[in-house]
Legacy VTK file of the C-alpha trace (Angstrom):
# vtk DataFile Version 3.0
C-alpha trace
ASCII
DATASET POLYDATA
POINTS 565 float
3.198 1.652 -25.529
2.041 1.671 -21.903
5.020 1.859 -19.543
5.605 -0.918 -16.995
7.964 -0.151 -14.114
10.002 -2.394 -11.838
9.730 -2.033 -8.052
11.975 -3.437 -5.336
9.656 -3.394 -2.306
12.201 -3.903 0.455
12.133 -4.276 4.221
14.253 -1.198 4.849
14.105 0.667 1.534
12.113 0.709 -1.692
13.331 1.592 -5.193
11.827 1.849 -8.672
13.312 1.651 -12.158
12.214 1.844 -15.785
13.712 0.844 -19.147
15.032 3.713 -21.259
16.809 2.994 -24.557
17.031 -0.676 -23.648
18.706 -0.089 -20.274
17.303 0.170 -16.721
17.217 3.670 -15.229
16.628 4.302 -11.526
13.818 6.755 -10.711
14.145 9.515 -8.105
11.378 10.169 -5.588
9.787 13.475 -4.555
12.821 14.227 -2.347
15.028 13.740 -5.444
16.504 10.531 -4.019
16.614 7.062 -5.544
16.254 5.224 -2.230
12.989 5.590 -0.296
12.805 4.338 3.301
10.082 1.685 3.646
8.322 3.617 6.385
4.679 4.671 6.686
3.013 6.782 9.361
0.230 9.141 10.350
1.067 12.684 11.496
-0.625 14.747 14.228
-3.257 15.960 11.763
-4.141 12.426 10.731
-2.455 12.711 7.331
-0.384 9.903 5.867
3.393 10.342 5.710
5.581 7.995 3.683
9.284 7.478 3.012
11.806 10.025 4.309
9.194 11.967 6.289
7.877 8.816 7.940
11.408 7.617 8.777
12.154 11.002 10.389
8.839 10.870 12.276
9.725 7.431 13.657
12.414 9.047 15.823
9.928 11.311 17.583
6.605 9.483 17.195
7.289 5.717 16.892
3.746 4.957 18.040
2.424 6.606 14.866
4.958 5.109 12.457
5.557 1.666 10.964
8.879 0.354 9.665
10.011 -3.091 8.447
6.458 -3.863 7.307
7.660 -6.502 4.857
8.576 -8.820 7.732
4.843 -9.123 8.530
3.308 -9.227 5.068
1.238 -12.344 4.514
0.476 -12.636 8.236
-2.748 -11.763 10.050
-0.882 -9.477 12.443
-2.141 -5.901 12.680
0.131 -2.858 12.974
-0.993 -0.016 15.237
-0.582 3.600 14.223
-1.972 5.656 17.054
-5.474 4.424 17.877
-5.949 2.688 14.515
-4.733 -0.746 13.417
-3.785 -1.660 9.864
-2.835 -4.813 8.008
0.675 -5.133 6.529
-1.016 -5.169 3.103
-2.744 -1.826 3.751
0.492 -0.130 4.857
2.480 -1.665 1.990
-0.194 -0.291 -0.358
0.386 3.213 1.061
4.095 2.850 0.322
3.381 1.643 -3.215
0.916 4.499 -3.730
3.783 6.878 -3.019
5.991 5.019 -5.514
3.228 5.234 -8.122
2.930 8.979 -7.483
6.597 9.878 -7.774
7.205 7.561 -10.731
4.255 9.095 -12.605
5.630 12.573 -11.917
9.159 11.587 -12.964
8.013 9.973 -16.222
5.287 12.575 -16.832
2.684 9.910 -17.519
0.212 8.005 -15.386
1.771 4.703 -14.346
-0.468 1.834 -13.342
1.467 -1.311 -14.333
4.401 -2.826 -12.450
6.617 -5.832 -11.857
7.265 -6.183 -8.118
10.072 -8.204 -6.573
9.787 -10.525 -3.579
12.268 -12.742 -1.732
12.702 -16.063 -3.531
11.708 -17.844 -0.347
8.365 -16.032 -0.009
5.507 -18.526 -0.048
2.298 -18.092 -2.053
0.497 -16.391 0.844
3.202 -13.709 1.075
3.246 -13.328 -2.700
-0.526 -12.947 -2.819
-0.346 -10.315 -0.079
2.281 -8.408 -2.088
0.086 -8.512 -5.193
-2.892 -7.350 -3.119
-0.849 -4.381 -1.840
0.026 -3.454 -5.421
-3.584 -3.716 -6.535
-4.781 -1.610 -3.590
-2.226 1.016 -4.600
-3.785 1.207 -8.067
-1.172 -0.909 -9.809
-1.775 -3.808 -12.157
0.899 -6.272 -11.036
2.126 -7.871 -14.250
4.572 -10.239 -12.635
6.070 -11.132 -9.276
9.807 -11.718 -9.721
12.169 -13.291 -7.217
14.740 -10.798 -5.935
17.876 -12.892 -6.662
16.558 -13.646 -10.150
15.997 -9.928 -10.712
19.544 -9.187 -9.568
20.866 -11.859 -11.938
18.905 -10.233 -14.797
20.588 -6.927 -13.961
23.973 -8.636 -14.197
23.083 -10.797 -17.197
21.947 -7.939 -19.446
25.562 -6.776 -19.659
27.051 -10.287 -19.861
24.905 -11.990 -22.496
27.722 -14.117 -23.902
28.940 -15.416 -20.567
28.659 -19.088 -19.642
28.848 -19.555 -15.901
27.287 -20.722 -12.669
26.258 -17.702 -10.596
25.352 -17.717 -6.923
23.276 -14.669 -5.976
23.724 -13.896 -2.281
20.957 -11.488 -1.268
21.085 -10.174 2.295
18.595 -7.341 2.631
17.158 -5.443 5.543
14.801 -8.205 6.618
15.296 -11.296 4.453
18.067 -13.545 3.150
17.936 -15.372 -0.181
20.434 -17.462 -2.060
19.846 -18.586 -5.643
22.042 -20.582 -7.978
21.687 -19.794 -11.688
23.313 -20.975 -14.871
23.979 -18.572 -17.739
24.541 -19.811 -21.283
23.764 -18.400 -24.749
21.532 -15.637 -23.407
19.596 -18.044 -21.181
19.363 -17.466 -17.432
18.266 -20.708 -15.810
17.500 -20.793 -12.097
18.737 -24.094 -10.692
17.698 -23.753 -7.035
16.631 -21.211 -4.411
16.520 -21.209 -0.638
16.593 -18.653 2.122
15.519 -17.352 5.500
12.677 -14.827 5.628
13.594 -13.891 9.202
17.238 -13.001 8.636
18.466 -9.591 7.496
20.230 -6.384 8.464
17.550 -5.788 11.104
18.837 -8.816 13.034
22.406 -7.513 13.015
21.080 -4.218 14.391
19.273 -6.106 17.143
22.457 -7.902 18.191
24.096 -4.517 18.688
21.031 -3.255 20.525
21.045 -6.247 22.875
24.735 -5.728 23.639
24.300 -1.978 24.285
21.174 -2.575 26.407
23.008 -5.070 28.580
26.002 -2.767 29.082
23.680 0.116 29.963
21.752 -2.070 32.428
24.977 -3.209 34.082
26.185 0.382 34.501
22.956 2.102 35.516
20.569 -0.627 36.661
17.984 0.496 34.117
16.635 -1.439 31.115
16.254 0.780 28.048
13.423 -1.509 26.959
11.212 0.265 29.506
11.289 3.497 27.462
9.911 3.535 23.900
11.832 6.621 22.826
15.074 5.281 24.295
14.626 2.103 22.221
14.030 4.120 19.059
17.226 6.090 19.696
19.053 2.865 20.492
17.931 1.368 17.171
19.101 4.474 15.322
22.509 4.300 16.994
22.826 0.573 16.295
22.175 1.169 12.582
24.765 3.950 12.490
27.255 1.754 14.332
26.763 -1.140 11.896
27.312 1.126 8.900
30.361 2.794 10.461
32.000 -0.570 11.227
31.890 -1.333 7.494
34.580 1.326 6.926
36.357 1.716 10.283
37.788 -0.482 13.034
35.668 0.874 15.882
32.745 3.181 16.583
31.920 5.363 19.555
28.231 5.193 20.481
27.396 8.344 22.435
23.922 9.554 23.374
24.363 12.227 26.102
20.841 11.795 27.496
19.048 8.648 26.421
16.744 8.653 29.481
16.508 9.867 33.089
16.806 8.090 36.432
15.720 9.832 39.624
15.584 13.089 37.695
19.171 12.761 36.425
20.089 12.256 32.746
21.878 9.027 31.829
24.197 8.710 28.836
24.746 5.777 26.513
28.518 5.777 26.032
30.233 2.714 24.562
32.982 1.894 22.053
32.383 -1.130 19.827
35.111 -2.732 17.701
34.788 -4.733 14.503
35.969 -7.819 16.392
33.214 -7.445 18.983
30.605 -6.955 16.264
31.761 -10.087 14.444
31.650 -12.097 17.670
28.109 -11.018 18.562
26.782 -11.717 15.051
28.632 -14.970 14.334
25.456 -17.010 14.857
23.649 -14.879 12.250
26.382 -15.425 9.669
26.317 -19.168 10.346
22.573 -19.157 9.585
23.422 -18.188 5.989
25.312 -21.457 5.475
22.380 -23.870 5.526
20.460 -22.192 2.644
23.662 -22.241 0.577
24.168 -25.937 1.307
20.543 -26.710 0.369
20.868 -24.819 -2.925
24.076 -26.639 -3.830
22.532 -30.014 -2.937
19.273 -29.353 -4.813
21.055 -28.073 -7.925
23.737 -30.766 -7.999
26.405 -28.085 -8.418
29.591 -28.244 -6.339
30.911 -25.174 -4.557
34.057 -25.455 -6.691
31.911 -25.158 -9.848
30.547 -21.719 -8.912
32.106 -19.106 -11.185
30.814 -15.978 -9.493
29.101 -14.949 -6.250
27.082 -11.758 -6.727
26.305 -9.713 -3.628
22.886 -8.050 -3.447
21.230 -6.079 -0.655
22.596 -3.242 1.448
23.577 -5.577 4.291
26.214 -7.237 2.073
28.293 -4.076 2.532
29.313 -5.439 5.937
32.910 -6.721 5.557
32.053 -9.765 7.665
29.820 -10.990 4.810
32.720 -11.037 2.358
34.932 -12.610 5.008
32.424 -15.364 5.693
31.848 -16.141 1.988
35.609 -16.398 1.433
35.869 -18.860 4.312
32.763 -20.902 3.485
32.959 -21.038 -0.336
36.683 -20.395 -0.761
36.154 -17.599 -3.266
36.046 -13.809 -3.407
32.519 -12.467 -3.968
31.867 -10.072 -6.832
30.533 -6.539 -6.531
29.657 -6.329 -10.222
26.143 -5.002 -9.538
24.950 -2.181 -7.297
23.621 -3.991 -4.190
20.956 -1.321 -3.634
19.752 -0.987 -7.233
20.226 -4.418 -8.831
16.830 -5.850 -7.815
14.850 -2.814 -9.020
16.876 -2.809 -12.254
16.165 -6.512 -12.780
12.452 -5.980 -12.106
12.523 -3.199 -14.704
14.248 -5.510 -17.200
11.493 -8.084 -16.683
8.953 -5.276 -17.137
10.732 -4.228 -20.325
10.614 -7.777 -21.688
6.857 -7.935 -20.992
6.275 -4.468 -22.415
8.493 -4.956 -25.443
10.808 -2.026 -24.717
13.709 -4.494 -24.661
14.093 -6.063 -28.087
13.764 -9.838 -28.264
17.293 -10.217 -29.614
18.642 -8.178 -26.684
16.581 -9.859 -23.964
17.421 -12.787 -21.748
15.432 -16.005 -21.784
14.760 -16.772 -18.148
13.545 -19.865 -16.333
12.769 -20.061 -12.638
11.948 -22.657 -9.987
9.292 -23.124 -7.352
11.101 -22.583 -4.026
8.672 -24.688 -1.950
7.313 -28.224 -2.236
3.690 -28.485 -3.431
1.427 -31.388 -2.598
-1.810 -32.715 -1.143
-2.889 -34.148 2.205
-2.972 -37.954 2.079
-3.538 -40.856 4.456
-1.088 -43.676 5.073
-0.893 -46.516 7.609
0.487 -44.131 10.258
-1.417 -40.882 9.796
-4.236 -39.146 7.948
-2.177 -35.946 7.764
0.714 -36.820 5.488
2.097 -34.481 2.818
1.847 -36.225 -0.538
4.463 -34.477 -2.698
3.417 -33.702 -6.265
5.954 -31.005 -7.237
9.192 -31.081 -5.186
10.930 -27.816 -4.363
13.366 -26.296 -6.872
11.751 -27.878 -9.923
12.062 -25.690 -13.017
8.800 -23.962 -13.875
6.624 -24.074 -15.878
6.017 -27.728 -15.062
3.276 -30.353 -14.864
3.523 -33.280 -12.445
1.166 -36.188 -11.681
0.593 -38.589 -8.812
-1.934 -41.402 -8.338
-3.589 -42.110 -4.982
-6.032 -44.780 -3.784
-9.261 -44.465 -1.824
-8.709 -44.866 1.909
-12.146 -45.974 3.154
-14.577 -48.711 2.172
-17.370 -47.495 -0.135
-15.896 -43.994 -0.247
-17.754 -41.945 -2.861
-16.110 -38.522 -2.482
-12.555 -37.289 -1.918
-11.465 -33.896 -0.638
-8.269 -32.679 -2.318
-6.431 -30.295 0.020
-3.480 -28.419 -1.524
-0.470 -27.427 0.603
2.898 -25.717 0.176
5.864 -26.381 2.450
8.596 -28.769 3.518
7.004 -30.577 6.484
6.019 -34.232 6.149
2.883 -33.298 8.100
0.476 -31.586 5.693
-1.251 -29.344 8.254
2.135 -27.926 9.302
2.492 -26.456 5.809
0.627 -23.536 4.204
-2.883 -24.438 3.093
-3.521 -23.092 -0.426
-6.978 -24.367 -1.354
-9.238 -27.384 -1.708
-11.905 -29.002 -3.857
-13.993 -32.178 -3.829
-14.089 -35.075 -6.300
-17.512 -36.723 -6.295
-18.995 -39.821 -7.851
-16.301 -42.350 -6.925
-17.671 -45.867 -7.480
-18.346 -47.411 -4.081
-15.799 -50.167 -3.597
-13.519 -51.489 -0.885
-10.682 -49.220 0.226
-7.800 -49.052 -2.231
-9.796 -50.365 -5.212
-10.385 -46.973 -6.801
-7.575 -44.697 -8.016
-7.546 -40.895 -8.194
-5.027 -39.144 -10.397
-3.866 -35.712 -9.179
-2.180 -33.288 -11.579
-0.385 -30.040 -10.664
0.490 -27.476 -13.343
2.589 -24.505 -12.210
3.639 -21.638 -14.489
5.929 -18.598 -14.440
3.071 -16.263 -13.527
2.455 -18.107 -10.286
-0.687 -19.851 -11.488
-1.083 -23.266 -9.896
-3.758 -25.436 -11.480
-4.702 -28.590 -9.602
-7.018 -31.207 -11.070
-8.047 -34.668 -9.994
-9.789 -37.429 -11.913
-11.309 -40.805 -11.047
-9.256 -43.135 -13.257
-12.036 -45.683 -13.701
-14.689 -43.174 -14.839
-12.704 -40.134 -16.020
-14.804 -37.757 -13.886
-12.791 -34.640 -13.005
-12.704 -31.712 -10.596
-10.129 -28.992 -9.981
-9.091 -25.604 -8.676
-6.932 -22.684 -9.802
-4.736 -20.902 -7.262
-3.465 -17.635 -8.679
-1.172 -15.302 -6.746
-1.851 -12.587 -9.325
-5.451 -12.251 -8.189
-6.939 -10.698 -5.088
-7.245 -13.692 -2.776
-8.325 -11.728 0.254
-10.395 -13.356 2.947
-13.916 -14.176 1.890
-16.634 -11.892 3.169
-18.732 -13.500 5.890
-22.419 -12.867 5.147
-25.237 -13.108 7.676
-27.599 -15.603 5.989
-30.191 -15.786 8.767
-32.600 -13.617 6.724
-32.305 -15.591 3.497
-36.096 -16.083 3.473
-36.518 -12.343 2.806
-34.931 -12.753 -0.611
-37.320 -12.329 -3.593
-35.953 -15.657 -4.893
-36.294 -17.592 -1.614
-39.526 -19.362 -2.504
-38.088 -21.371 -5.401
-35.241 -22.715 -3.226
-37.151 -23.508 -0.019
-37.566 -27.218 -0.830
-33.864 -27.893 -1.309
-32.963 -25.821 1.768
-35.420 -27.707 3.986
-34.245 -31.070 2.659
-30.586 -30.286 3.359
-31.266 -28.771 6.788
-33.314 -31.837 7.795
-30.545 -34.158 6.618
-27.899 -32.239 8.558
-29.980 -32.542 11.742
-30.190 -36.341 11.587
-27.670 -38.341 13.624
-26.867 -40.680 10.725
-23.323 -40.503 9.458
-22.190 -40.613 5.872
-19.452 -42.896 4.549
-17.241 -39.882 3.849
-16.366 -37.796 6.957
-16.221 -34.554 4.951
-19.622 -34.982 3.278
-21.671 -33.124 5.949
-19.106 -30.312 6.009
-19.328 -29.940 2.216
-23.107 -29.977 2.443
-23.050 -27.168 5.025
-20.655 -25.127 2.874
-22.841 -25.416 -0.222
-25.981 -24.610 1.784
-24.271 -21.476 3.080
-23.301 -20.494 -0.478
-26.933 -20.895 -1.567
-28.277 -18.751 1.266
-25.534 -16.139 0.774
-26.408 -15.902 -2.922
-30.066 -15.368 -2.002
-29.131 -12.591 0.445
-27.073 -10.954 -2.337
-30.006 -11.466 -4.741
-27.618 -13.336 -7.034
-29.942 -15.803 -8.790
-27.274 -17.327 -11.026
-24.990 -18.173 -8.083
-27.972 -19.526 -6.132
-28.784 -21.915 -8.983
-25.153 -23.070 -9.140
-25.177 -23.766 -5.386
-28.475 -25.629 -5.765
-26.966 -27.849 -8.480
-24.020 -28.657 -6.188
-26.416 -29.642 -3.403
-28.488 -31.839 -5.699
-25.296 -33.483 -6.944
-24.168 -34.211 -3.363
-27.600 -35.481 -2.339
-27.509 -37.988 -5.184
-24.687 -39.757 -3.295
-26.550 -39.661 -0.004
LINES 1 566
565 0 1 2 3 4 5 6 7 8 9 10 11 12 13 14 15 16 17 18 19 20 21 22 23 24 25 26 27 28 29 30 31 32 33 34 35 36 37 38 39 40 41 42 43 44 45 46 47 48 49 50 51 52 53 54 55 56 57 58 59 60 61 62 63 64 65 66 67 68 69 70 71 72 73 74 75 76 77 78 79 80 81 82 83 84 85 86 87 88 89 90 91 92 93 94 95 96 97 98 99 100 101 102 103 104 105 106 107 108 109 110 111 112 113 114 115 116 117 118 119 120 121 122 123 124 125 126 127 128 129 130 131 132 133 134 135 136 137 138 139 140 141 142 143 144 145 146 147 148 149 150 151 152 153 154 155 156 157 158 159 160 161 162 163 164 165 166 167 168 169 170 171 172 173 174 175 176 177 178 179 180 181 182 183 184 185 186 187 188 189 190 191 192 193 194 195 196 197 198 199 200 201 202 203 204 205 206 207 208 209 210 211 212 213 214 215 216 217 218 219 220 221 222 223 224 225 226 227 228 229 230 231 232 233 234 235 236 237 238 239 240 241 242 243 244 245 246 247 248 249 250 251 252 253 254 255 256 257 258 259 260 261 262 263 264 265 266 267 268 269 270 271 272 273 274 275 276 277 278 279 280 281 282 283 284 285 286 287 288 289 290 291 292 293 294 295 296 297 298 299 300 301 302 303 304 305 306 307 308 309 310 311 312 313 314 315 316 317 318 319 320 321 322 323 324 325 326 327 328 329 330 331 332 333 334 335 336 337 338 339 340 341 342 343 344 345 346 347 348 349 350 351 352 353 354 355 356 357 358 359 360 361 362 363 364 365 366 367 368 369 370 371 372 373 374 375 376 377 378 379 380 381 382 383 384 385 386 387 388 389 390 391 392 393 394 395 396 397 398 399 400 401 402 403 404 405 406 407 408 409 410 411 412 413 414 415 416 417 418 419 420 421 422 423 424 425 426 427 428 429 430 431 432 433 434 435 436 437 438 439 440 441 442 443 444 445 446 447 448 449 450 451 452 453 454 455 456 457 458 459 460 461 462 463 464 465 466 467 468 469 470 471 472 473 474 475 476 477 478 479 480 481 482 483 484 485 486 487 488 489 490 491 492 493 494 495 496 497 498 499 500 501 502 503 504 505 506 507 508 509 510 511 512 513 514 515 516 517 518 519 520 521 522 523 524 525 526 527 528 529 530 531 532 533 534 535 536 537 538 539 540 541 542 543 544 545 546 547 548 549 550 551 552 553 554 555 556 557 558 559 560 561 562 563 564
């Protein structure tokens, strides 16, 4: 039986676990520690450093070290390490490579399969980027599991007979998630999820940093922001202060020489109390309320019907979290799971269910929800950029939903189906997931032809979208799968397509399409010329790659489009 591990790829720390004798066991890294800092860097010799070594290097060489990478995953932003720039996916892959290495050593077998957790409020782009990082690290990502759901699995394995509503409150280093679940008869049903991907322990640190910076500027007339190493030390002190204020009433921040002014050393010397810390972070705590309210509204569960609030994530150790939950929900939160380990343990439980190392009779039947609305771009009397909702947020998955739309232009013979994910009423303000074209619509007056759109979304993150012309039954569709490598398409220079050994047999169709695209005449469908250009590019690219089969497929698409000219 090939082992599948569970990984909690966190903003601040990363952990891994595996099922042994039906129970999750945390795995120690090469430094013999369970918790690995989520830090990656390059040393003076150009070698990669990861985890504890990278976190230590950050204090002396921040320009060569990256932390809190998870905050940027799914974005196009590059992270500089020295003179080189890397994508968040590439650096996350380095971290996962290290996990793969130490897990393989610990288990004394080569590990290449994993379940990786993500915040429940991650969108498909962020999930795809996480899968890509796993794949680049040499891991087959069997499942992406939402972090609160994983934590609930960790709790549920020991409470199989319990019937209750559970609110998982997950405040990690960089993200905040809240998920409401119902447990009954060994079933763990997710009712609703919401969150804030830009709220976590990092933001509490920054509030302390801002306060200390301002006090230092007032005393010495110098902004610590002007010195990179001073800011690194300030961040370190802020983290220590936050942790200390979880167990004591005040903390003395003292850095004898944080920087120099006119050749003289200046000290950072301040005392911060718990009351001051709560005052400066009140706005952050209030930001946790809206996701909770959304989850309660979407699930139809009253706050008074919640049986247990489970705290997950290292940042929930701050006493102000417990204090705020007591005030907002009028109940004492539970510490029945380890806030640092619960997500990795839950990911391992899911891995064990997939692998079969947890017996069916001992496993939990789990359902989940899609945290974001899914739909298509549609036109109405006010705008051509409306979000037509097909699957609302927090619908239990797997699910299939249908909507019917009408043609919007007279004699329209094609329709572009653009798929989006997000909560804005304006489609283009949401995340674009993919598109396809339905062709062969009978040419009639606007509104006289109907197109049925069907979305099917499953637990593995596979979204299948299909559309059909109701009067003829002709169909088209697309699959959007977060478990595949959906990296940016390679841009190929097609200017030398004529040099291909297969060019001669496609010259006629190429010339015909190029001539048509050069004419000033417009087509009834505004996207037709754009689709024609795309298919022509695909044909030329296939010829450059000497891919005859793909060239023939592109040629068939062009011929099909030209038939509706």
